[in-house]
TORLUM-377333 format. One line per 3 residues: their letters; for each residue x, y, z of C-alpha. Coordinates in steps of 0.02 Angstrom, whole numbers. Example, Ala and Ser with C-alpha at 12.3 -4.5 7.8 and 13.67 -1.06 7.14 Angstrom:
BEGIN
AS> 615:-225:390  684:-53:357
END
This chain:
BEGIN
MSS> 1:0:6  54:160:-39  53:316:86
SSP> -96:399:-21  -175:217:1  -346:240:126
APS> -298:152:296  -382:-20:301  -514:31:408
RVV> -642:31:274  -747:-145:182  -736:-124:-1
SVV> -914:-226:-78  -902:-270:-277  -1079:-316:-336
GAT> -1175:-310:-497  -1253:-467:-603  -1190:-608:-655
AAG> -1050:-617:-777  -1034:-433:-745  -853:-452:-722
KSD> -853:-410:-517  -719:-544:-474  -565:-479:-593
LAV> -594:-313:-528  -608:-367:-331  -425:-455:-353
AIA> -369:-287:-426  -429:-179:-295  -349:-311:-166
RAL> -212:-325:-229  -180:-100:-231  -237:-96:-83
GGE> -136:-248:-17  -315:-330:47  -391:-487:51
VIN> -554:-569:-54  -698:-606:29  -846:-725:-61
TDS> -1027:-668:-52  -1081:-779:-192  -1207:-906:-108
MQL> -1164:-1043:-235  -969:-1042:-215  -995:-1079:-27
YRG> -1003:-1249:-115  -865:-1381:-106  -850:-1434:-313
MDI> -961:-1320:-368  -820:-1231:-474  -851:-1216:-666
GTA> -1052:-1201:-650  -1022:-1062:-531  -865:-967:-603
KLT> -752:-991:-461  -580:-905:-492  -431:-1025:-533
EEE> -286:-1009:-422  -203:-928:-551  -342:-785:-596
RGG> -333:-760:-403  -156:-690:-434  -99:-726:-251
VPH> -234:-632:-161  -292:-747:-16  -483:-799:-36
HLL> -597:-843:105  -767:-897:104  -752:-1033:-25
DIW> -772:-1207:-30  -860:-1218:172  -1006:-1302:132
DVT> -1059:-1475:65  -1179:-1489:-75  -1307:-1568:41
EAA> -1291:-1443:174  -1445:-1313:158  -1367:-1118:138
SVA> -1402:-997:301  -1371:-823:284  -1376:-823:481
EYQ> -1241:-947:477  -1122:-850:335  -1157:-675:426
RLA> -1059:-759:583  -908:-800:459  -910:-656:351
RAE> -908:-529:481  -762:-647:574  -653:-647:421
MDR> -698:-456:398  -652:-404:582  -516:-517:558
LLA> -430:-440:423  -473:-270:486  -374:-297:658
AGR> -245:-354:557  -217:-203:447  -295:-299:284
TPV> -440:-209:185  -587:-321:155  -641:-345:0
LVG> -819:-421:-26  -864:-485:-197  -1013:-582:-265
GSG> -1192:-557:-324  -1291:-639:-180  -1389:-453:-120
LYV> -1450:-538:34  -1277:-607:71  -1199:-445:51
RAA> -1311:-357:152  -1304:-482:274  -1099:-439:280
VDE> -1105:-260:296  -1289:-179:341  -1374:-216:525
MEF> -1477:-370:472  -1577:-509:620  -1621:-663:582
PGT> -1815:-701:639  -1844:-876:713  -1932:-1028:665
DPS> -2063:-1127:700  -2025:-1321:656  -2208:-1374:651
VRA> -2264:-1235:536  -2108:-1258:419  -2141:-1471:412
RLE> -2328:-1398:371  -2268:-1295:223  -2116:-1404:166
AEL> -2278:-1531:143  -2374:-1412:41  -2230:-1381:-63
AEK> -2207:-1568:-97  -2383:-1578:-125  -2420:-1434:-240
GSG> -2273:-1397:-296  -2177:-1209:-289  -2275:-1115:-398
ALH> -2411:-1138:-304  -2333:-1083:-164  -2244:-948:-236
GRL> -2448:-879:-290  -2481:-877:-124  -2333:-779:-86
AAV> -2366:-652:-210  -2523:-647:-141  -2486:-574:48
DPA> -2310:-499:-12  -2277:-455:-173  -2113:-381:-164
AAA> -2049:-534:-91  -2116:-657:-237  -2036:-508:-338
AIL> -1868:-561:-258  -1894:-744:-266  -1880:-866:-400
TSN> -2032:-941:-440  -1943:-1137:-435  -1862:-1054:-282
GRR> -1956:-1208:-180  -1839:-1167:-16  -1842:-956:-6
IVR> -2024:-983:-25  -2051:-1083:121  -1939:-972:234
ALE> -2032:-809:162  -2212:-891:198  -2147:-963:375
VIE> -2081:-785:413  -2253:-721:356  -2349:-818:482
ITG> -2229:-810:655  -2200:-636:642  -2377:-554:544
RPF> -2263:-456:470  -2222:-480:265  -2052:-552:221
TAN> -1991:-394:173  -2029:-287:312  -1893:-425:387
LPG> -1755:-389:286  -1593:-281:305  -1612:-87:286
HTA> -1483:1:231  -1396:29:394  -1195:1:400
VYD> -1109:-92:531  -943:-57:458  -888:82:358
AVQ> -907:-1:161  -887:84:0  -984:-15:-129
IGV> -950:-17:-320  -1061:-86:-413  -1008:-143:-611
RVP> -1128:-146:-731  -1153:-172:-920  -1251:-158:-1045
RPE> -1409:-277:-1050  -1357:-311:-1234  -1187:-372:-1181
LDE> -1222:-422:-1042  -1337:-533:-1119  -1214:-609:-1241
RIE> -1061:-627:-1081  -1194:-738:-1015  -1208:-847:-1174
LRV> -1026:-855:-1198  -1008:-897:-1009  -1128:-1041:-1018
DRM> -1045:-1094:-1168  -882:-1107:-1080  -958:-1196:-939
WQA> -995:-1332:-1041  -826:-1335:-1147  -756:-1354:-1009
GLL> -829:-1510:-902  -979:-1447:-814  -1101:-1618:-864
DEV> -952:-1715:-769  -959:-1596:-629  -1093:-1624:-595
REL> -1095:-1811:-618  -973:-1794:-472  -1048:-1685:-353
EKA> -1218:-1802:-386  -1141:-1947:-335  -1101:-1832:-160
GLR> -1277:-1779:-141  -1310:-1650:-266  -1490:-1706:-292
EGR> -1544:-1703:-133  -1470:-1546:-76  -1598:-1413:-52
TAS> -1483:-1262:-103  -1347:-1327:-213  -1460:-1438:-320
RAL> -1560:-1244:-380  -1389:-1186:-438  -1399:-1128:-610
GYQ> -1333:-1220:-707  -1325:-1385:-590  -1524:-1379:-576
QVL> -1554:-1378:-809  -1398:-1527:-795  -1469:-1613:-635
AHF> -1648:-1630:-763  -1573:-1694:-915  -1476:-1818:-815
AGE> -1650:-1863:-756  -1717:-1872:-952  -1822:-1721:-922
CTE> -1747:-1642:-1073  -1579:-1647:-1189  -1393:-1587:-1151
DEA> -1435:-1431:-1289  -1623:-1395:-1181  -1526:-1385:-1027
RAE> -1391:-1268:-1100  -1508:-1174:-1171  -1622:-1154:-1039
TVR> -1458:-1129:-923  -1436:-975:-1043  -1616:-910:-1021
ATR> -1627:-920:-833  -1455:-855:-799  -1517:-694:-887
RFA> -1672:-692:-787  -1570:-705:-629  -1472:-569:-679
RRQ> -1615:-448:-710  -1660:-478:-528  -1501:-440:-482
ESW> -1488:-277:-561  -1640:-249:-476  -1591:-277:-321
FRR> -1447:-173:-293  -1528:-27:-390  -1621:-25:-231
DDR> -1470:11:-124  -1399:221:-180  -1255:178:-71
IHW> -1177:91:-245  -1069:187:-353  -1103:108:-509
LDR> -959:81:-663  -1026:64:-830  -899:-99:-931
PAG> -964:-85:-1086  -851:-200:-1203  -646:-133:-1235
ADP> -673:-59:-1055  -506:-26:-1000  -464:-116:-826
VEL> -335:-11:-758  -478:149:-793  -589:43:-681
LAR> -470:18:-571  -427:195:-558  -584:252:-528
SLE> -644:114:-390  -459:158:-302  -550:337:-302
LIG> -720:310:-222  -605:222:-109  -510:364:-64
D> -649:462:-46
END
């Protein structure tokens, strides 16, 4: 770190849609500030889910330590509360050591759990069991329709296919008597955080997503899913729903052809990217940097460092 660099008392968070180029910018920022990267992508928390989540290779990490990757088995259900505990422990450790934590990922709820005030409503086993039984009987679409009737904002933020999150939202609504969205974090930070958003024009982002999916197929996504299936991926309530993995599992089950699985992965990822953009747009603390085709990464880094210094 140069004498003009900000003191390592701040947290940096790099956010944006999938395939926008967040990870390489985060590595560059961490190298410039003498920092370390903390993952805020909910699916990169899973061991073995490398190709389909676009996890950086050791070479791509450029010698920068990365934390909160590969910490859960694919059979484990994700827990934002547990993630919050782990992320804050890492952030506090790095800050105490004079290192800048650089968070990076597109899972908006995980970013907010790390840096903002956020408490987690309790759970009621009987309510949860009843809702899960309804999910198994009626399917996620029916429960998503019920959620849309009582909390449209929550329904808009949760994919129709994400039965686990739909059940959790309905459970929270029932046990608290309030909309699920009322329990989401406000914009009150518990860390001095600089949030940088990477924005790519929509047509270009769509193209980048298709190219990324093609590269995943070429890199061996199907073989990765076969190995993870042996480790219990199909039974994992969270991991089995990951983009790409869900579609490949459907192909293996004979529900679609390989070409159909690939095309649906592209479509689902594009839909997800739009939801990410919508989520992050609601946070006016994010400083957006446009990254069109041919953008100079050195200039992008320089603009990021200016924001962090300010």
